[in-house]
PDB file of N, CA, C and O in Angstrom, chain B, residues numbered from 101:
ATOM      1  N   MET B 101      18.093 -31.467  17.999  1.00  0.00           N
ATOM      2  CA  MET B 101      17.925 -31.528  16.538  1.00  0.00           C
ATOM      3  C   MET B 101      16.647 -30.917  16.107  1.00  0.00           C
ATOM      4  O   MET B 101      16.536 -30.433  14.981  1.00  0.00           O
ATOM      5  N   LEU B 102      15.632 -30.924  17.004  1.00  0.00           N
ATOM      6  CA  LEU B 102      14.344 -30.343  16.674  1.00  0.00           C
ATOM      7  C   LEU B 102      14.451 -28.806  16.469  1.00  0.00           C
ATOM      8  O   LEU B 102      13.711 -28.225  15.675  1.00  0.00           O
ATOM      9  N   TRP B 103      15.372 -28.177  17.191  1.00  0.00           N
ATOM     10  CA  TRP B 103      15.595 -26.726  17.042  1.00  0.00           C
ATOM     11  C   TRP B 103      16.059 -26.401  15.656  1.00  0.00           C
ATOM     12  O   TRP B 103      15.714 -25.349  15.119  1.00  0.00           O
ATOM     13  N   LEU B 104      16.828 -27.269  15.065  1.00  0.00           N
ATOM     14  CA  LEU B 104      17.332 -26.985  13.713  1.00  0.00           C
ATOM     15  C   LEU B 104      16.217 -26.988  12.707  1.00  0.00           C
ATOM     16  O   LEU B 104      16.228 -26.186  11.773  1.00  0.00           O
ATOM     17  N   PHE B 105      15.227 -27.892  12.873  1.00  0.00           N
ATOM     18  CA  PHE B 105      14.087 -27.908  11.965  1.00  0.00           C
ATOM     19  C   PHE B 105      13.375 -26.609  12.061  1.00  0.00           C
ATOM     20  O   PHE B 105      13.066 -26.029  11.020  1.00  0.00           O
ATOM     21  N   PHE B 106      13.065 -26.062  13.315  1.00  0.00           N
ATOM     22  CA  PHE B 106      12.325 -24.843  13.454  1.00  0.00           C
ATOM     23  C   PHE B 106      13.134 -23.665  12.933  1.00  0.00           C
ATOM     24  O   PHE B 106      12.567 -22.725  12.375  1.00  0.00           O
ATOM     25  N   PHE B 107      14.436 -23.702  13.104  1.00  0.00           N
ATOM     26  CA  PHE B 107      15.249 -22.623  12.611  1.00  0.00           C
ATOM     27  C   PHE B 107      15.227 -22.597  11.077  1.00  0.00           C
ATOM     28  O   PHE B 107      15.062 -21.527  10.490  1.00  0.00           O
ATOM     29  N   VAL B 108      15.383 -23.705  10.444  1.00  0.00           N
ATOM     30  CA  VAL B 108      15.450 -23.758   8.975  1.00  0.00           C
ATOM     31  C   VAL B 108      14.038 -23.402   8.429  1.00  0.00           C
ATOM     32  O   VAL B 108      13.926 -22.696   7.426  1.00  0.00           O
ATOM     33  N   SER B 109      12.984 -23.884   9.082  1.00  0.00           N
ATOM     34  CA  SER B 109      11.638 -23.563   8.556  1.00  0.00           C
ATOM     35  C   SER B 109      11.348 -22.065   8.673  1.00  0.00           C
ATOM     36  O   SER B 109      10.659 -21.524   7.809  1.00  0.00           O
ATOM     37  N   HIS B 110      11.843 -21.371   9.704  1.00  0.00           N
ATOM     38  CA  HIS B 110      11.659 -19.940   9.814  1.00  0.00           C
ATOM     39  C   HIS B 110      12.472 -19.209   8.772  1.00  0.00           C
ATOM     40  O   HIS B 110      11.990 -18.211   8.237  1.00  0.00           O
ATOM     41  N   VAL B 111      13.687 -19.650   8.448  1.00  0.00           N
ATOM     42  CA  VAL B 111      14.474 -19.063   7.416  1.00  0.00           C
ATOM     43  C   VAL B 111      13.817 -19.172   6.086  1.00  0.00           C
ATOM     44  O   VAL B 111      13.824 -18.208   5.319  1.00  0.00           O
ATOM     45  N   ILE B 112      13.242 -20.319   5.772  1.00  0.00           N
ATOM     46  CA  ILE B 112      12.582 -20.500   4.501  1.00  0.00           C
ATOM     47  C   ILE B 112      11.324 -19.682   4.422  1.00  0.00           C
ATOM     48  O   ILE B 112      11.022 -19.124   3.368  1.00  0.00           O
ATOM     49  N   GLN B 113      10.577 -19.592   5.504  1.00  0.00           N
ATOM     50  CA  GLN B 113       9.387 -18.750   5.523  1.00  0.00           C
ATOM     51  C   GLN B 113       9.775 -17.286   5.280  1.00  0.00           C
ATOM     52  O   GLN B 113       9.081 -16.568   4.560  1.00  0.00           O
ATOM     53  N   GLY B 114      10.882 -16.850   5.882  1.00  0.00           N
ATOM     54  CA  GLY B 114      11.360 -15.474   5.674  1.00  0.00           C
ATOM     55  C   GLY B 114      11.755 -15.260   4.243  1.00  0.00           C
ATOM     56  O   GLY B 114      11.504 -14.184   3.701  1.00  0.00           O
ATOM     57  N   LEU B 115      12.334 -16.187   3.632  1.00  0.00           N
ATOM     58  CA  LEU B 115      12.782 -16.086   2.243  1.00  0.00           C
ATOM     59  C   LEU B 115      11.540 -15.894   1.328  1.00  0.00           C
ATOM     60  O   LEU B 115      11.542 -15.022   0.459  1.00  0.00           O
ATOM     61  N   TYR B 116      10.532 -16.680   1.523  1.00  0.00           N
ATOM     62  CA  TYR B 116       9.354 -16.597   0.690  1.00  0.00           C
ATOM     63  C   TYR B 116       8.558 -15.278   1.009  1.00  0.00           C
ATOM     64  O   TYR B 116       7.964 -14.682   0.110  1.00  0.00           O
ATOM     65  N   TYR B 117       8.561 -14.850   2.268  1.00  0.00           N
ATOM     66  CA  TYR B 117       7.956 -13.584   2.601  1.00  0.00           C
ATOM     67  C   TYR B 117       8.653 -12.414   1.959  1.00  0.00           C
ATOM     68  O   TYR B 117       8.009 -11.458   1.527  1.00  0.00           O
ATOM     69  N   SER B 118      10.008 -12.486   1.891  1.00  0.00           N
ATOM     70  CA  SER B 118      10.721 -11.378   1.254  1.00  0.00           C
ATOM     71  C   SER B 118      10.344 -11.289  -0.251  1.00  0.00           C
ATOM     72  O   SER B 118      10.264 -10.193  -0.806  1.00  0.00           O
ATOM     73  N   TYR B 119      10.123 -12.412  -0.877  1.00  0.00           N
ATOM     74  CA  TYR B 119       9.655 -12.315  -2.307  1.00  0.00           C
ATOM     75  C   TYR B 119       8.253 -11.793  -2.414  1.00  0.00           C
ATOM     76  O   TYR B 119       7.926 -11.075  -3.359  1.00  0.00           O
ATOM     77  N   PHE B 120       7.399 -12.147  -1.442  1.00  0.00           N
ATOM     78  CA  PHE B 120       6.030 -11.543  -1.409  1.00  0.00           C
ATOM     79  C   PHE B 120       6.117 -10.085  -1.279  1.00  0.00           C
ATOM     80  O   PHE B 120       5.416  -9.377  -2.003  1.00  0.00           O
ATOM     81  N   LYS B 121       6.961  -9.552  -0.372  1.00  0.00           N
ATOM     82  CA  LYS B 121       7.110  -8.141  -0.196  1.00  0.00           C
ATOM     83  C   LYS B 121       7.752  -7.454  -1.358  1.00  0.00           C
ATOM     84  O   LYS B 121       7.487  -6.275  -1.594  1.00  0.00           O
ATOM     85  N   THR B 122       8.601  -8.155  -2.109  1.00  0.00           N
ATOM     86  CA  THR B 122       9.179  -7.547  -3.305  1.00  0.00           C
ATOM     87  C   THR B 122       8.093  -7.310  -4.336  1.00  0.00           C
ATOM     88  O   THR B 122       8.114  -6.275  -5.002  1.00  0.00           O
ATOM     89  N   VAL B 123       7.179  -8.190  -4.493  1.00  0.00           N
ATOM     90  CA  VAL B 123       6.041  -8.013  -5.457  1.00  0.00           C
ATOM     91  C   VAL B 123       5.147  -6.982  -4.921  1.00  0.00           C
ATOM     92  O   VAL B 123       4.684  -6.156  -5.707  1.00  0.00           O
ATOM     93  N   VAL B 124       4.843  -6.932  -3.650  1.00  0.00           N
ATOM     94  CA  VAL B 124       3.890  -5.891  -3.112  1.00  0.00           C
ATOM     95  C   VAL B 124       4.450  -4.506  -3.194  1.00  0.00           C
ATOM     96  O   VAL B 124       3.715  -3.552  -3.447  1.00  0.00           O
ATOM     97  N   ASN B 125       5.750  -4.372  -2.984  1.00  0.00           N
ATOM     98  CA  ASN B 125       6.349  -3.075  -2.932  1.00  0.00           C
ATOM     99  C   ASN B 125       6.825  -2.506  -4.303  1.00  0.00           C
ATOM    100  O   ASN B 125       7.281  -1.368  -4.414  1.00  0.00           O
ATOM    101  N   ALA B 126       6.688  -3.376  -5.335  1.00  0.00           N
ATOM    102  CA  ALA B 126       7.100  -2.899  -6.689  1.00  0.00           C
ATOM    103  C   ALA B 126       6.100  -1.883  -7.200  1.00  0.00           C
ATOM    104  O   ALA B 126       4.930  -1.901  -6.820  1.00  0.00           O
ATOM    105  N   ALA B 127       6.577  -0.983  -8.077  1.00  0.00           N
ATOM    106  CA  ALA B 127       5.729   0.030  -8.690  1.00  0.00           C
ATOM    107  C   ALA B 127       4.758  -0.530  -9.598  1.00  0.00           C
ATOM    108  O   ALA B 127       3.600  -0.112  -9.585  1.00  0.00           O
ATOM    109  N   THR B 128       5.152  -1.487 -10.425  1.00  0.00           N
ATOM    110  CA  THR B 128       4.242  -2.134 -11.392  1.00  0.00           C
ATOM    111  C   THR B 128       4.455  -3.651 -11.310  1.00  0.00           C
ATOM    112  O   THR B 128       5.437  -4.170 -10.780  1.00  0.00           O
ATOM    113  N   PHE B 129       3.462  -4.299 -11.875  1.00  0.00           N
ATOM    114  CA  PHE B 129       3.556  -5.800 -11.921  1.00  0.00           C
ATOM    115  C   PHE B 129       4.719  -6.279 -12.757  1.00  0.00           C
ATOM    116  O   PHE B 129       5.376  -7.269 -12.434  1.00  0.00           O
ATOM    117  N   GLN B 130       4.965  -5.552 -13.851  1.00  0.00           N
ATOM    118  CA  GLN B 130       6.097  -5.944 -14.740  1.00  0.00           C
ATOM    119  C   GLN B 130       7.414  -5.788 -13.997  1.00  0.00           C
ATOM    120  O   GLN B 130       8.288  -6.647 -14.119  1.00  0.00           O
ATOM    121  N   GLU B 131       7.577  -4.744 -13.251  1.00  0.00           N
ATOM    122  CA  GLU B 131       8.792  -4.523 -12.451  1.00  0.00           C
ATOM    123  C   GLU B 131       8.967  -5.605 -11.406  1.00  0.00           C
ATOM    124  O   GLU B 131      10.085  -6.058 -11.160  1.00  0.00           O
ATOM    125  N   ALA B 132       7.858  -6.030 -10.781  1.00  0.00           N
ATOM    126  CA  ALA B 132       7.933  -7.084  -9.828  1.00  0.00           C
ATOM    127  C   ALA B 132       8.356  -8.403 -10.407  1.00  0.00           C
ATOM    128  O   ALA B 132       9.156  -9.134  -9.822  1.00  0.00           O
ATOM    129  N   LEU B 133       7.800  -8.704 -11.585  1.00  0.00           N
ATOM    130  CA  LEU B 133       8.207  -9.983 -12.252  1.00  0.00           C
ATOM    131  C   LEU B 133       9.656  -9.900 -12.714  1.00  0.00           C
ATOM    132  O   LEU B 133      10.369 -10.900 -12.632  1.00  0.00           O
ATOM    133  N   PHE B 134      10.112  -8.768 -13.189  1.00  0.00           N
ATOM    134  CA  PHE B 134      11.506  -8.617 -13.609  1.00  0.00           C
ATOM    135  C   PHE B 134      12.393  -8.797 -12.408  1.00  0.00           C
ATOM    136  O   PHE B 134      13.404  -9.494 -12.496  1.00  0.00           O
ATOM    137  N   ASP B 135      12.039  -8.170 -11.242  1.00  0.00           N
ATOM    138  CA  ASP B 135      12.873  -8.310 -10.049  1.00  0.00           C
ATOM    139  C   ASP B 135      13.018  -9.750  -9.567  1.00  0.00           C
ATOM    140  O   ASP B 135      14.121 -10.132  -9.178  1.00  0.00           O
ATOM    141  N   ILE B 136      11.981 -10.558  -9.570  1.00  0.00           N
ATOM    142  CA  ILE B 136      12.060 -11.929  -9.090  1.00  0.00           C
ATOM    143  C   ILE B 136      12.563 -12.885 -10.141  1.00  0.00           C
ATOM    144  O   ILE B 136      13.046 -13.965  -9.801  1.00  0.00           O
ATOM    145  N   MET B 137      12.462 -12.516 -11.448  1.00  0.00           N
ATOM    146  CA  MET B 137      12.994 -13.368 -12.463  1.00  0.00           C
ATOM    147  C   MET B 137      14.507 -13.121 -12.752  1.00  0.00           C
ATOM    148  O   MET B 137      15.171 -13.950 -13.374  1.00  0.00           O
ATOM    149  N   ASN B 138      15.001 -12.021 -12.309  1.00  0.00           N
ATOM    150  CA  ASN B 138      16.389 -11.676 -12.505  1.00  0.00           C
ATOM    151  C   ASN B 138      17.034 -11.288 -11.179  1.00  0.00           C
ATOM    152  O   ASN B 138      17.531 -10.173 -11.017  1.00  0.00           O
ATOM    153  N   ASP B 139      17.018 -12.232 -10.230  1.00  0.00           N
ATOM    154  CA  ASP B 139      17.456 -11.999  -8.864  1.00  0.00           C
ATOM    155  C   ASP B 139      18.991 -12.264  -8.792  1.00  0.00           C
ATOM    156  O   ASP B 139      19.470 -13.335  -9.165  1.00  0.00           O
ATOM    157  N   ASN B 140      19.715 -11.270  -8.311  1.00  0.00           N
ATOM    158  CA  ASN B 140      21.160 -11.442  -8.166  1.00  0.00           C
ATOM    159  C   ASN B 140      21.541 -11.333  -6.671  1.00  0.00           C
ATOM    160  O   ASN B 140      22.719 -11.194  -6.343  1.00  0.00           O
ATOM    161  N   VAL B 141      20.557 -11.395  -5.784  1.00  0.00           N
ATOM    162  CA  VAL B 141      20.850 -11.281  -4.342  1.00  0.00           C
ATOM    163  C   VAL B 141      20.906 -12.640  -3.726  1.00  0.00           C
ATOM    164  O   VAL B 141      21.771 -12.864  -2.879  1.00  0.00           O
ATOM    165  N   THR B 142      20.049 -13.574  -4.082  1.00  0.00           N
ATOM    166  CA  THR B 142      19.950 -14.847  -3.397  1.00  0.00           C
ATOM    167  C   THR B 142      21.245 -15.696  -3.598  1.00  0.00           C
ATOM    168  O   THR B 142      21.777 -16.250  -2.636  1.00  0.00           O
ATOM    169  N   GLU B 143      21.703 -15.781  -4.767  1.00  0.00           N
ATOM    170  CA  GLU B 143      23.001 -16.441  -5.108  1.00  0.00           C
ATOM    171  C   GLU B 143      23.893 -15.424  -5.754  1.00  0.00           C
ATOM    172  O   GLU B 143      23.928 -15.313  -6.980  1.00  0.00           O
ATOM    173  N   PHE B 144      24.620 -14.675  -4.947  1.00  0.00           N
ATOM    174  CA  PHE B 144      25.138 -13.363  -5.335  1.00  0.00           C
ATOM    175  C   PHE B 144      25.779 -13.255  -6.737  1.00  0.00           C
ATOM    176  O   PHE B 144      25.244 -12.492  -7.542  1.00  0.00           O
ATOM    177  N   PRO B 145      26.827 -13.917  -7.082  1.00  0.00           N
ATOM    178  CA  PRO B 145      27.309 -13.509  -8.382  1.00  0.00           C
ATOM    179  C   PRO B 145      26.470 -13.912  -9.591  1.00  0.00           C
ATOM    180  O   PRO B 145      26.584 -13.341 -10.675  1.00  0.00           O
ATOM    181  N   ASN B 146      25.593 -14.951  -9.357  1.00  0.00           N
ATOM    182  CA  ASN B 146      24.729 -15.439 -10.416  1.00  0.00           C
ATOM    183  C   ASN B 146      23.409 -14.751 -10.396  1.00  0.00           C
ATOM    184  O   ASN B 146      22.905 -14.393  -9.331  1.00  0.00           O
ATOM    185  N   VAL B 147      22.830 -14.555 -11.567  1.00  0.00           N
ATOM    186  CA  VAL B 147      21.494 -14.064 -11.720  1.00  0.00           C
ATOM    187  C   VAL B 147      20.608 -15.250 -11.971  1.00  0.00           C
ATOM    188  O   VAL B 147      20.805 -15.963 -12.955  1.00  0.00           O
ATOM    189  N   ILE B 148      19.608 -15.497 -11.090  1.00  0.00           N
ATOM    190  CA  ILE B 148      18.801 -16.660 -11.242  1.00  0.00           C
ATOM    191  C   ILE B 148      17.324 -16.257 -11.380  1.00  0.00           C
ATOM    192  O   ILE B 148      16.923 -15.165 -10.976  1.00  0.00           O
ATOM    193  N   ASN B 149      16.564 -17.126 -11.935  1.00  0.00           N
ATOM    194  CA  ASN B 149      15.068 -16.924 -12.065  1.00  0.00           C
ATOM    195  C   ASN B 149      14.467 -17.590 -10.843  1.00  0.00           C
ATOM    196  O   ASN B 149      14.225 -18.797 -10.821  1.00  0.00           O
ATOM    197  N   THR B 150      14.231 -16.770  -9.824  1.00  0.00           N
ATOM    198  CA  THR B 150      13.658 -17.329  -8.592  1.00  0.00           C
ATOM    199  C   THR B 150      12.206 -17.735  -8.714  1.00  0.00           C
ATOM    200  O   THR B 150      11.703 -18.531  -7.921  1.00  0.00           O
ATOM    201  N   LEU B 151      11.534 -17.183  -9.713  1.00  0.00           N
ATOM    202  CA  LEU B 151      10.118 -17.576  -9.928  1.00  0.00           C
ATOM    203  C   LEU B 151       9.999 -19.086 -10.186  1.00  0.00           C
ATOM    204  O   LEU B 151       9.132 -19.767  -9.639  1.00  0.00           O
ATOM    205  N   GLN B 152      10.870 -19.558 -11.009  1.00  0.00           N
ATOM    206  CA  GLN B 152      10.880 -21.009 -11.352  1.00  0.00           C
ATOM    207  C   GLN B 152      11.682 -21.803 -10.398  1.00  0.00           C
ATOM    208  O   GLN B 152      11.307 -22.924 -10.056  1.00  0.00           O
ATOM    209  N   ARG B 153      12.821 -21.240  -9.934  1.00  0.00           N
ATOM    210  CA  ARG B 153      13.688 -22.047  -9.054  1.00  0.00           C
ATOM    211  C   ARG B 153      13.090 -22.345  -7.674  1.00  0.00           C
ATOM    212  O   ARG B 153      13.288 -23.439  -7.144  1.00  0.00           O
ATOM    213  N   PHE B 154      12.376 -21.408  -7.097  1.00  0.00           N
ATOM    214  CA  PHE B 154      11.836 -21.608  -5.794  1.00  0.00           C
ATOM    215  C   PHE B 154      10.277 -21.738  -5.836  1.00  0.00           C
ATOM    216  O   PHE B 154       9.628 -21.737  -4.790  1.00  0.00           O
ATOM    217  N   ASN B 155       9.698 -21.848  -7.048  1.00  0.00           N
ATOM    218  CA  ASN B 155       8.306 -22.007  -7.275  1.00  0.00           C
ATOM    219  C   ASN B 155       7.523 -20.905  -6.518  1.00  0.00           C
ATOM    220  O   ASN B 155       6.780 -21.176  -5.576  1.00  0.00           O
ATOM    221  N   LEU B 156       7.723 -19.677  -6.966  1.00  0.00           N
ATOM    222  CA  LEU B 156       7.112 -18.496  -6.267  1.00  0.00           C
ATOM    223  C   LEU B 156       5.701 -18.135  -6.855  1.00  0.00           C
ATOM    224  O   LEU B 156       5.157 -17.066  -6.576  1.00  0.00           O
ATOM    225  N   TYR B 157       5.153 -19.037  -7.649  1.00  0.00           N
ATOM    226  CA  TYR B 157       3.865 -18.714  -8.207  1.00  0.00           C
ATOM    227  C   TYR B 157       2.776 -18.441  -7.196  1.00  0.00           C
ATOM    228  O   TYR B 157       1.962 -17.542  -7.407  1.00  0.00           O
ATOM    229  N   PRO B 158       2.730 -19.188  -6.098  1.00  0.00           N
ATOM    230  CA  PRO B 158       1.665 -18.852  -5.020  1.00  0.00           C
ATOM    231  C   PRO B 158       1.904 -17.491  -4.387  1.00  0.00           C
ATOM    232  O   PRO B 158       0.943 -16.785  -4.082  1.00  0.00           O
ATOM    233  N   GLU B 159       3.168 -17.099  -4.180  1.00  0.00           N
ATOM    234  CA  GLU B 159       3.495 -15.830  -3.585  1.00  0.00           C
ATOM    235  C   GLU B 159       3.171 -14.687  -4.573  1.00  0.00           C
ATOM    236  O   GLU B 159       2.746 -13.620  -4.129  1.00  0.00           O
ATOM    237  N   VAL B 160       3.357 -14.872  -5.892  1.00  0.00           N
ATOM    238  CA  VAL B 160       2.991 -13.859  -6.874  1.00  0.00           C
ATOM    239  C   VAL B 160       1.524 -13.683  -6.909  1.00  0.00           C
ATOM    240  O   VAL B 160       1.046 -12.549  -6.931  1.00  0.00           O
ATOM    241  N   CYS B 161       0.760 -14.779  -6.916  1.00  0.00           N
ATOM    242  CA  CYS B 161      -0.701 -14.745  -6.959  1.00  0.00           C
ATOM    243  C   CYS B 161      -1.246 -14.087  -5.674  1.00  0.00           C
ATOM    244  O   CYS B 161      -2.123 -13.225  -5.728  1.00  0.00           O
ATOM    245  N   THR B 162      -0.723 -14.501  -4.560  1.00  0.00           N
ATOM    246  CA  THR B 162      -1.158 -13.917  -3.267  1.00  0.00           C
ATOM    247  C   THR B 162      -0.886 -12.433  -3.195  1.00  0.00           C
ATOM    248  O   THR B 162      -1.741 -11.645  -2.788  1.00  0.00           O
ATOM    249  N   SER B 163       0.262 -12.079  -3.577  1.00  0.00           N
ATOM    250  CA  SER B 163       0.642 -10.608  -3.487  1.00  0.00           C
ATOM    251  C   SER B 163      -0.162  -9.780  -4.510  1.00  0.00           C
ATOM    252  O   SER B 163      -0.494  -8.626  -4.241  1.00  0.00           O
ATOM    253  N   CYS B 164      -0.473 -10.360  -5.673  1.00  0.00           N
ATOM    254  CA  CYS B 164      -1.361  -9.641  -6.591  1.00  0.00           C
ATOM    255  C   CYS B 164      -2.761  -9.451  -6.022  1.00  0.00           C
ATOM    256  O   CYS B 164      -3.353  -8.379  -6.149  1.00  0.00           O
ATOM    257  N   CYS B 165      -3.281 -10.493  -5.398  1.00  0.00           N
ATOM    258  CA  CYS B 165      -4.604 -10.402  -4.746  1.00  0.00           C
ATOM    259  C   CYS B 165      -4.576  -9.368  -3.621  1.00  0.00           C
ATOM    260  O   CYS B 165      -5.508  -8.579  -3.466  1.00  0.00           O
ATOM    261  N   TYR B 166      -3.478  -9.383  -2.826  1.00  0.00           N
ATOM    262  CA  TYR B 166      -3.335  -8.403  -1.753  1.00  0.00           C
ATOM    263  C   TYR B 166      -3.306  -6.960  -2.342  1.00  0.00           C
ATOM    264  O   TYR B 166      -3.926  -6.059  -1.777  1.00  0.00           O
ATOM    265  N   CYS B 167      -2.593  -6.744  -3.464  1.00  0.00           N
ATOM    266  CA  CYS B 167      -2.540  -5.391  -4.012  1.00  0.00           C
ATOM    267  C   CYS B 167      -3.893  -4.942  -4.536  1.00  0.00           C
ATOM    268  O   CYS B 167      -4.276  -3.780  -4.392  1.00  0.00           O
ATOM    269  N   LEU B 168      -4.630  -5.901  -5.161  1.00  0.00           N
ATOM    270  CA  LEU B 168      -5.965  -5.523  -5.633  1.00  0.00           C
ATOM    271  C   LEU B 168      -6.910  -5.216  -4.493  1.00  0.00           C
ATOM    272  O   LEU B 168      -7.711  -4.285  -4.588  1.00  0.00           O
ATOM    273  N   VAL B 169      -6.834  -5.969  -3.430  1.00  0.00           N
ATOM    274  CA  VAL B 169      -7.767  -5.766  -2.285  1.00  0.00           C
ATOM    275  C   VAL B 169      -7.429  -4.437  -1.629  1.00  0.00           C
ATOM    276  O   VAL B 169      -8.353  -3.713  -1.258  1.00  0.00           O
ATOM    277  N   THR B 170      -6.123  -4.057  -1.456  1.00  0.00           N
ATOM    278  CA  THR B 170      -5.815  -2.841  -0.833  1.00  0.00           C
ATOM    279  C   THR B 170      -6.055  -1.675  -1.793  1.00  0.00           C
ATOM    280  O   THR B 170      -6.350  -0.573  -1.329  1.00  0.00           O
ATOM    281  N   CYS B 171      -5.944  -1.866  -3.087  1.00  0.00           N
ATOM    282  CA  CYS B 171      -6.217  -0.856  -4.058  1.00  0.00           C
ATOM    283  C   CYS B 171      -7.707  -0.398  -4.022  1.00  0.00           C
ATOM    284  O   CYS B 171      -8.008   0.792  -4.118  1.00  0.00           O
ATOM    285  N   PHE B 172      -8.595  -1.361  -3.884  1.00  0.00           N
ATOM    286  CA  PHE B 172      -9.983  -1.061  -3.867  1.00  0.00           C
ATOM    287  C   PHE B 172     -10.511  -0.704  -2.451  1.00  0.00           C
ATOM    288  O   PHE B 172     -11.702  -0.452  -2.272  1.00  0.00           O
ATOM    289  N   GLY B 173      -9.617  -0.689  -1.470  1.00  0.00           N
ATOM    290  CA  GLY B 173      -9.967  -0.186  -0.134  1.00  0.00           C
ATOM    291  C   GLY B 173     -10.647  -1.168   0.769  1.00  0.00           C
ATOM    292  O   GLY B 173     -11.205  -0.794   1.800  1.00  0.00           O
ATOM    293  N   PHE B 174     -10.604  -2.466   0.377  1.00  0.00           N
ATOM    294  CA  PHE B 174     -11.240  -3.468   1.250  1.00  0.00           C
ATOM    295  C   PHE B 174     -10.444  -3.734   2.549  1.00  0.00           C
ATOM    296  O   PHE B 174     -11.016  -4.127   3.566  1.00  0.00           O
ATOM    297  N   VAL B 175      -9.161  -3.519   2.494  1.00  0.00           N
ATOM    298  CA  VAL B 175      -8.259  -3.752   3.619  1.00  0.00           C
ATOM    299  C   VAL B 175      -7.367  -2.507   3.714  1.00  0.00           C
ATOM    300  O   VAL B 175      -6.864  -2.014   2.703  1.00  0.00           O
ATOM    301  N   SER B 176      -7.176  -2.001   4.953  1.00  0.00           N
ATOM    302  CA  SER B 176      -6.296  -0.911   5.157  1.00  0.00           C
ATOM    303  C   SER B 176      -4.884  -1.371   5.375  1.00  0.00           C
ATOM    304  O   SER B 176      -4.664  -2.474   5.877  1.00  0.00           O
ATOM    305  N   THR B 177      -3.941  -0.575   5.019  1.00  0.00           N
ATOM    306  CA  THR B 177      -2.566  -1.025   5.106  1.00  0.00           C
ATOM    307  C   THR B 177      -1.911  -0.745   6.504  1.00  0.00           C
ATOM    308  O   THR B 177      -0.772  -1.145   6.748  1.00  0.00           O
ATOM    309  N   HIS B 178      -2.633  -0.074   7.382  1.00  0.00           N
ATOM    310  CA  HIS B 178      -2.063   0.259   8.677  1.00  0.00           C
ATOM    311  C   HIS B 178      -2.739  -0.669   9.711  1.00  0.00           C
ATOM    312  O   HIS B 178      -3.886  -1.083   9.547  1.00  0.00           O
ATOM    313  N   ALA B 179      -2.006  -0.965  10.741  1.00  0.00           N
ATOM    314  CA  ALA B 179      -2.525  -1.833  11.831  1.00  0.00           C
ATOM    315  C   ALA B 179      -3.321  -0.943  12.821  1.00  0.00           C
ATOM    316  O   ALA B 179      -2.914   0.165  13.170  1.00  0.00           O
ATOM    317  N   ASN B 180      -4.414  -1.465  13.225  1.00  0.00           N
ATOM    318  CA  ASN B 180      -5.232  -0.756  14.224  1.00  0.00           C
ATOM    319  C   ASN B 180      -4.857  -1.246  15.617  1.00  0.00           C
ATOM    320  O   ASN B 180      -4.472  -2.402  15.791  1.00  0.00           O
ATOM    321  N   GLY B 181      -4.971  -0.367  16.607  1.00  0.00           N
ATOM    322  CA  GLY B 181      -4.710  -0.760  17.978  1.00  0.00           C
ATOM    323  C   GLY B 181      -5.840  -1.582  18.505  1.00  0.00           C
ATOM    324  O   GLY B 181      -6.953  -1.535  17.981  1.00  0.00           O
ATOM    325  N   ILE B 182      -5.565  -2.341  19.548  1.00  0.00           N
ATOM    326  CA  ILE B 182      -6.564  -3.229  20.192  1.00  0.00           C
ATOM    327  C   ILE B 182      -6.862  -2.589  21.556  1.00  0.00           C
ATOM    328  O   ILE B 182      -5.958  -2.344  22.356  1.00  0.00           O
ATOM    329  N   HIS B 183      -8.118  -2.334  21.790  1.00  0.00           N
ATOM    330  CA  HIS B 183      -8.569  -1.770  23.052  1.00  0.00           C
ATOM    331  C   HIS B 183      -9.042  -2.977  23.932  1.00  0.00           C
ATOM    332  O   HIS B 183     -10.018  -3.662  23.627  1.00  0.00           O
ATOM    333  N   ALA B 184      -8.316  -3.174  24.988  1.00  0.00           N
ATOM    334  CA  ALA B 184      -8.552  -4.352  25.849  1.00  0.00           C
ATOM    335  C   ALA B 184      -9.497  -4.021  27.020  1.00  0.00           C
ATOM    336  O   ALA B 184      -9.633  -4.844  27.926  1.00  0.00           O
ATOM    337  N   GLY B 185     -10.127  -2.896  27.035  1.00  0.00           N
ATOM    338  CA  GLY B 185     -11.003  -2.525  28.153  1.00  0.00           C
ATOM    339  C   GLY B 185     -10.347  -1.565  29.052  1.00  0.00           C
ATOM    340  O   GLY B 185      -9.520  -0.761  28.622  1.00  0.00           O
ATOM    341  N   ARG B 186     -10.712  -1.629  30.354  1.00  0.00           N
ATOM    342  CA  ARG B 186     -10.148  -0.657  31.326  1.00  0.00           C
ATOM    343  C   ARG B 186      -8.691  -1.013  31.604  1.00  0.00           C
ATOM    344  O   ARG B 186      -8.264  -2.165  31.537  1.00  0.00           O
ATOM    345  N   VAL B 187      -7.976   0.022  31.912  1.00  0.00           N
ATOM    346  CA  VAL B 187      -6.514  -0.112  32.209  1.00  0.00           C
ATOM    347  C   VAL B 187      -6.363  -0.390  33.692  1.00  0.00           C
ATOM    348  O   VAL B 187      -6.948   0.302  34.526  1.00  0.00           O
ATOM    349  N   ILE B 188      -5.586  -1.394  34.012  1.00  0.00           N
ATOM    350  CA  ILE B 188      -5.312  -1.727  35.378  1.00  0.00           C
ATOM    351  C   ILE B 188      -3.879  -1.311  35.714  1.00  0.00           C
ATOM    352  O   ILE B 188      -2.922  -1.742  35.071  1.00  0.00           O
ATOM    353  N   SER B 189      -3.762  -0.496  36.696  1.00  0.00           N
ATOM    354  CA  SER B 189      -2.460   0.054  37.071  1.00  0.00           C
ATOM    355  C   SER B 189      -1.707  -1.015  37.902  1.00  0.00           C
ATOM    356  O   SER B 189      -2.314  -1.871  38.546  1.00  0.00           O
ATOM    357  N   GLY B 190      -0.385  -0.929  37.858  1.00  0.00           N
ATOM    358  CA  GLY B 190       0.448  -1.863  38.655  1.00  0.00           C
ATOM    359  C   GLY B 190       0.367  -1.585  40.172  1.00  0.00           C
ATOM    360  O   GLY B 190      -0.138  -0.541  40.584  1.00  0.00           O
ATOM    361  N   VAL B 191       0.820  -2.438  40.923  1.00  0.00           N
ATOM    362  CA  VAL B 191       0.738  -2.359  42.383  1.00  0.00           C
ATOM    363  C   VAL B 191       1.863  -1.515  42.875  1.00  0.00           C
ATOM    364  O   VAL B 191       1.997  -1.307  44.081  1.00  0.00           O
TER     365      VAL B 191
END
């Protein structure tokens, strides 16, 4: 039964992360708000306001902060490789 808890928690984390990415990838802030306030993907035939329904205010604030930080160049958007020292070949 414990596996079910971990599965459900990962699904919920993925759902909130997808809304974070929706706001980050939007062209404008108004477009991002429109996309999450008029969502027809989560409950397909219905259009719901996911901002209120799932309490996405922290994700919207976090994604706005992320966009501002990347806009001013404080954080790069690409991942850097990690150099672990000398390479050890296999036997």
